[in-house]
N, C-alpha and C positions, 0 to 999 in steps of 0.2 A: 898626785896632781898631774902626772903625765897624761892620764886619761883626759883631764880637763883641757890640757894644751892641744891634744889631738882633736878634741871636739871643736875648739875654737878655730883651729886651722881648717877643718872640714866645713865649718859654718861659713867662714869667710870665703873659701873657694866656691861653696854653693852659691853664695850671694853674687860673687863676681861672674860666675858662669851664667847665672840667671839674668844678669844685666846685659847680655849680648843683644845684637840687633834683632829685628823682627823676623829675620830669615831663619830663626831657630826652628828645629824640626818639631818642637812640641808646641801644642796649642791648647786648650781649655779643659775645665770641668766645673762641676757645681761647687758652691760654697759648703762649708762644714755644717751649716745649719740653714736649710732652705725649707721653711715650713710650708710654702706654697707647693712644694714638690713632695711633701710628707717625708722629708729627710730630717732625722733628729740625731744630732751628734753632740757629744760632750767630750772634748779633749781635756778632761779636768783632773786627772790623777797621774802621778808617776809611781813606778814600782817602789821607790825608796820611801815615798811619803805616804803609802797606803796603810791605814790603820789595820791592825790584825783582825778586828771583827769584820771589816769590809773584805779582807782577803779570804776569810772563811766563807763569807756569804757568796763571793764570786765563785769559789770552788763548788758550792752547793748548786749554783745555777749555770755553771759553765756548759752544761749539756745543751743549753739553748743554741749554742753555736752549731751543733750537729743535728738537732731534731726540730728546732723552731717551736718547741712546745714549752709552756710555762709550768714548772713543777709547783703544784699547789701546796706541797708541804712547806715550801718557803713562805708562801703567802700566809699560811696559818700562823706563822711565828711573828709576822710583821706587826700586828696590832697588839696581840695579847702577851708578847714577850718583848716589850718595847726597850727594856734595858739591854738587850743583847745586840741590837742593830743600830747603826748610825744612819738614820733615815734620810738625811739630806741628800744622800747619793742615790735615792730610790725613785727619782722622777720617772725614770724609764730604765728597766733592767738592762737594756742594751747600752745605755750610757756607761754602765760599769763594765760590762763584758768587753766592749769594743774600745774602751779608753785605756785600760791597763795593758801595757805591753806584756801579754801572757808569756810566762815561762822565762822572762828576762831576769837575770840575777840582780838582786838589789845592789844599788850603787849610789854614789853621791850625785851623779849627773845622768840625766836621760835626755835623749834627743829623738825627735821625730821629724823627718823631712818627706814631703810628698809633692809629686808633680802630676797634674791631671791634664790630659791632652784630648781635645776633641777635634777630629779631622773634618767631619761633616755634621751639621751644616756649617758653612763658612760664616764668620762673624760679619756683621754689617760694616760697611766702609766708614761709617761715622765713629766706630770704636777706635780709640787712639792707640791702644796697646795690643800686645800679642794675644792670641786666642787660647791661652792656657792659664791654669791656676797654679800658683806656687805657694806652698805652706811650710813653715819651719817653726819648731817649738823646742825650747831648751828649758829644762827644770833642774835646778841645782839645790840640793839639800845639804846643809852644813849645820850639824848640831840641831838647834831648835829653830833654825832659820831656813826658809825656802824662798828662792828667787826664781821667777819665771819670766820668759820673754817669748812672745808669739808674733811672728810676722806673716803677712798674707798679701798676696796679689791675686785679685779675681780676674776671670777671663775678660779680656778687653781693656783692662786697666794698664796704664803706661808706667806708673810708678811701682817699682818692685818692692817698695816698703810702704805701700798704700795704707796698710793697717799695721800698727805696732801696739801690742798689748804688754805692758810691764806691770809686775806685781811683786811685792816683797812682804812676806809674812813671818812674824816672830811669835812663838807660842809657848805656853806652859811655863810662864814665869809668875808664880803665884803672887798676888791674886789675879794677875792678867792671864786670861785664856789665850787671847790672840790680839795682835796688833797687825793691821794690814795697811800698807801704803801702796797706792796704785789702784789696780782694778779689783773689784770685789762684787759680790751680790748678797742680798739678804732674802731669805725665805721666811715668811711670817704667816701663821695660821693656815687658812684655806687658800691664800693667794689673792684675796679680794683687792688689795691695794699695793702689795709689794711681794714680788716673787723673782726667781731666777729666770733667765731666758728660756729655760727648758720646761715649759708648761706641759701638763699632762692632758690626755684626752680620754673620752669616754671609752670604757672597756667593760668586759664581763667580770673583771677582778677589781671592783671599785674599792674593796678593802685596802688594796694597795695604795690608792690615793688617800683614803681616810687616814692611814697610818702616817702619811707624809706630813701631817699637821704637827710640825715641830719647828721651833723658831731658831734659825741658824744664820750665822755670819760665815761666809765662805770666800776664800781666795778665788778669783775668777781667772782661769787660764784657758778660756775657750777662744773661738775666733768669730763669734757673732759680734757684729760691729755696732749694734744699736741699743740693746736693752740690758746694759750693765751699769754699775756705778763706778766712779773713778775719783779717788781722793784719799781719805783716811778714815779708818774705822777701828774700833777696839771692843773687846769684851772682857768684863771684870766679874769676878765671883765674890759674893758676900753672903756666906752661909747658903741658904736656899734660894738666894736671889742672884740673877745675872743681869748686868747692866751693859747695854751696847750703844754707845753714842756713835754717830757717823756723819760724815760730810762728803759731798760729791760735787765736783765742778767739771763739766764736760762741754766740749764743742760738738755741735750737731749740724748736720747738713740742713739746707734750707728747704726741706720738704715737710709736708704734714705728717707723712709716714716715712721716715728715713730708711733707706735700704742698705747704705754702706757701699754702694756701687758708684764708681767714678770712671766711666768709660767714654762718655761723649763730652763735647765742649760744654753743653748745658749742665751735665752732672758735675763736671769739674768746677764750673763757675759757682755752684751752690755748696761746695765743700766747706764745712766748718764755719759757716757764716752766723750760726746761732750759738748761744751759750745757755747752758742749763745749770742752775744751782739748786741743790737739794741737800737738806740737812734735817736731822732728827735724832730720835733715840728709841731704844727698845728695852723694856723691863720685863723680865721673865721670872716666874716663881715655879720651883720644881720640888715636889714632895713625892719621893719614889713610891710607886704602887698606889698613889692616892689621886693626885691631880697635877696637871701642868697648866699654867695660865700665863698669859702675856698681854702687855699693853704696848702699842706702837703709835708713835707720833712722828710725822715728818712734814716739812714745808717744801713745796715745789712750785716755783714761779708764783709766790705769794698766795698759794692755796694750801690750806691746812688739811691734812689727812689724819684721821684717828681710827684706831681699831683695837678690839679686844678679842683674844682667842682663848680657847679652853680645850682640855682633853682629860678624860678620866675613864677608869674602868673598874668594874666591880663584878667579880665572878665571870659570868659569860657575857656580860653586857659592856660595851664600850661606847662612849659618846665623845664627840668632838665638834668644834665649830668656830665660827668667827663672825663678829658683828662689826661693821665698819661704817664710818660717817664721812661724807663729803657732799655738802649741800643737802643730802638726803641719806637715809639709813639703808644699808644693804646687809644681807646675812646669808650664810651657808652653814647648815647644821646636819650632822650625820649621826646615825645610831647603828651599831653593829651588834648582832646577836650570834654567839658561837653556839650552834645547835648541839654538835658533838664532833669530836675529832676534827676532820678537815671540812666540816659542813658549816657554812655561814649564811646568814641572812642579813642584809644591810639596806639602809635607806638613806636618802639625802634629799633635803628640801632647800631650795635656793631662791633668793629674791634679789634682783639687781634693778634699781630704778632706772628710768630712761636717761636721766642726766647724771648718773653716777658713772664716773669714768676715771681710770688710772692707766697711764701709759706703761706701768710696770706690773700690771695685774697678770695673774696666771691661774685664775680660778676655774674649777670645773664648770663648763658652760656649753650650750649648744652653739652660740655665736662665737666669733673670734674674740670680741671684747666682752668683758664682764659687765654689761649694762643692758637695760631695757629687756629683761628676761625674768620669768618666773618658771620654776620647774620642780618636778618631783621624780625621784629616781628610786627604783626598788630592784635589788639584785640578789641572786642566790648562787652559791657554789656548793655543790653536793656530790659526794662520793656515793653513788647509788649502790654499787658493788665494787670490790677492789679493782676490777678491770674496766669499770664504766663510770665516767664522770659527767656531770651536767653543770653547765655554766649558762646563766640566763639573766636577762634584765629587761625592764620596761622603763621608759622615760617619757614623761609628759611635760611639754613646755609651751609657753606662749609669751607674747609680748607683754611687758609689764604695764604699758600704757598705750593708748592709741597712737598710731603712727600716721602722719598726714598723708604719706604716699602709699603705704601698704596697710591701710586700716582694715581691709577686708581679708588680709592674710595674717591672721593672728595666732592660730594654734598649730602645734606640731606634736608628733608622737613617734616613738621608736620602740621596736620589739626586737630582741635578739635571743637566740637559743643556740647552744653549741653542745654536741655530744662527742666525747673522746673515749674511744674504746681501745684498750691495750690487747691486741691479739696475742702477741708474745711479748717477752721482755723488751725487745728492741723494735717491734712492729706496732704501728699505731694508725688508727683510722679516725679522722675527724670529719664531722658533718655539721655545718652551721647554716642558719637561716637568719636573715635580717630584713625587716621591713621598716621603712622610715618615710614619714610624711613631714616635709619641711615647712618653714614659715610661708613659703611661696606656693604652697599646695602641690608641690611636686612629690609624687609617691615613687619610692624606689624600693624594689625587692631584689635581694641578692641571695644566691644559694651557692655554697662552697663544699666540695669534697676534697679531702686531702689525705693521702695515704703514704706512709713511710715504711719501706720494706728493707730489712737488713739482710742482704744477700750473703755476705760474709762479715767477719769482724772488721775488715778493712774497707768494705764496699757496701754502700746503701743506695737505694733508688727512692726517689720521691716523685709522686704524681699529684697534680692539683688541677681541678676543673672548677671554673667559676661561671655562673650564669647570672645575668642581670637584666632587669626590665625597669624602664623608667616611664612613668606616665605623668605628663604635665598637661596644661590647659590646651596647648596648641598641637602636641604630637605625642606619639608613643614609640619607644625604642626598645630593642632587645639586642643583647650581645653576649659573647662568651669569651673565655680565656682558658687555655690549656697549656700546662708545661710538664716536662719530664726532666728530672735532674739526677745526675750521677755524682755521688760524693765518694772520693777515694782517699783514705788516710792510712798508708802503710806503716807509719810511725808517728810518734808525737811531734817529730820535727818537720813533717811534710804533709800537706794536704792539697787536694785538687777538687774543685767543683765545676761542673759543666752543666749548663741548662739551655734548653731550647723551648721557646714559647710560641704559641700560635694564638692570635686574637682577632676578633671581628666585632666591632661595635659601630653603629651609624655615625656617632659624633662624640665630642668630648663630654657631652651631658651624660652619656652612658659609660663613662670611663670605669676602669677596674684597677685598684691599687694592689700591687703584688710585691711583697717583701723579697729582696734578694741580698745575698751575702756580699760583703765588700771587704776591703782591707781594714785592718784594725783602726778604729776611730771614726768610722762612717757607718751609719745606719740608714739604708736607702730603700726606697720603694720605686719600682718601675710603674709608670702610668700607662696602661694599655687602652688605646682608643683608636678609632678608624679600623683599618684592616692591615695586618702585617705579621712579621716574624721578628722575634727578639732572641738573641743568644748572648751568653756571657761565659767567660772562662776565668776562674780565679785560682791563683796559686799562692800558698803561704809557706815560707821556708824559715825554720829556726836554725840558723847556721851555727851559732853557739848560744850559750846561755845569756850572752850579752848582745846578741846581734840577730835581727830578724829582717826578712825581706818579704814584701807583698807585691804581687802583680795582678792586675785585672784588666781584661779587655771585654768590652760589651759592644754590640752592634744591633741596630734596629733598622728595619726596612718596612716602610708602610706607605699607604696612600690615602689621600682624602677621598678618593673614589671608593665607595663602599663595595663595588662589584669587581674591583681589579686591584692588583698591586703593581705599581710602576717601579721600574728599575732606575729611575732618574736619581742622580746623586743628591738632588735637593730633598729627596724623601728619606735619606739615610741619616742616622744619628749614631755615631760611634765614639767611644771614649777609651783612652788608655791611661791607667793609673799605675804609678810606680812609687812605692813607699819604703823608706828605710827607718828602722827603729834600732836604737843602740843605748846601752847603759854602761856607765863607767864607775 
């Protein structure tokens, strides 16, 4: 218990120091989950509470942290060996890798504290608080009980406890699987009407998404402030049946699409003025190696939602899907064929009526919301030879019904092909091409070359070149992005990454998304547009088995003038991140 006392002392000191005046030297960064910036983060697991199968899976895919490549041998297990993996943690591989405090010794308590500071650009004068973000998380595991508390202050917010997330979970008291009080989320079927905040997006490994069709109740210990449930939920086992009743009551901001930001007088005035009540139940049937089926019902604001899900496999064929009803019927169904070894062919058909809408949906779709869309997706993962792999897909989509405003912008299509060639064991070359025509008739072509060269066992170099062309009704744009990265890891306890990027695109319409490493718990993309330079330096230290430190500094200099780069401070965007992780 001495470790617990030390933590609470540090936690209180951290809060007190954070509550200083605005003249603090630290100022802002992004939230943990900013979908608009393609940042996906799940601070959802602690080292002490991680299931053994998840730990094994993380070890299998931990190489992503150094190579950014997805080991397809893992994907081959996901669907056809379903009993080996707990798939609710597989919305995004990075959710796992960057959530667990790697190499921290297991303990009853884990803590993560992060301060993110942005020096430029300066925050608007209308913002009430300091221009930095503060994040704290405590997870305590005692026997079969887990307690978590997350606090967060976004950039520009005045209240240092603007968001507080509390959750208590008790598990494995037969026949009770889980009892959760506080924050939680439920993932059901394909995510048509109920899913966690961490929806997945289109990729060449759609089998990964298909496998996620499993109905789960999870303790929510993230920092997204909008799309989770809060109240009470439990899960019971009766033979092959699982029953999950749940109730949620939350206060929401007075916006059509709440953001969780409370920086200005207008945003503060609309804080927690609405109330949402949601209640329902989930019934699941599980017969190992034969079928999994589920039924979901819930009521939200006097609207009834109904859904059926299924998943089965036979030899080399796997099927899964969901059919949901809200005023009209929507469905999403998938078929997977294992050709041989790590070679897969898979397809998905989806139909979402125009007036079918759920604020908690997370289904595979072209649009942000799972409504007014019909689509067909066909993908393949193939190991042509041991050193050469092909990943490709095609996706055709259109509006499900005429739209009064865009009735002549109905159809869209997307093609993607990626070749990965292993030159040596640690050297890899990837070439990919994507062509996409959106609902608004904008055609976008992108070509990417990515090369990883292992100079020594401790030192590797990465080079990436992107070319993009955008053709719409009024204009045509072309742009490029180039980076060189050095990764140095002399030991398991220390690593450094340094990257410099050059980019040039006429406008935001021809932007290029570029993944970049960050401190544990953040999965971030840099958005390259206009003309400029971007650099970052990341250092991670494992001081002891129970203590880790992460530091990152990034700086961008760009201009809205396509033919020049201005040195004005207003064109700079730089961030400093300091993070401490500890386990007791």
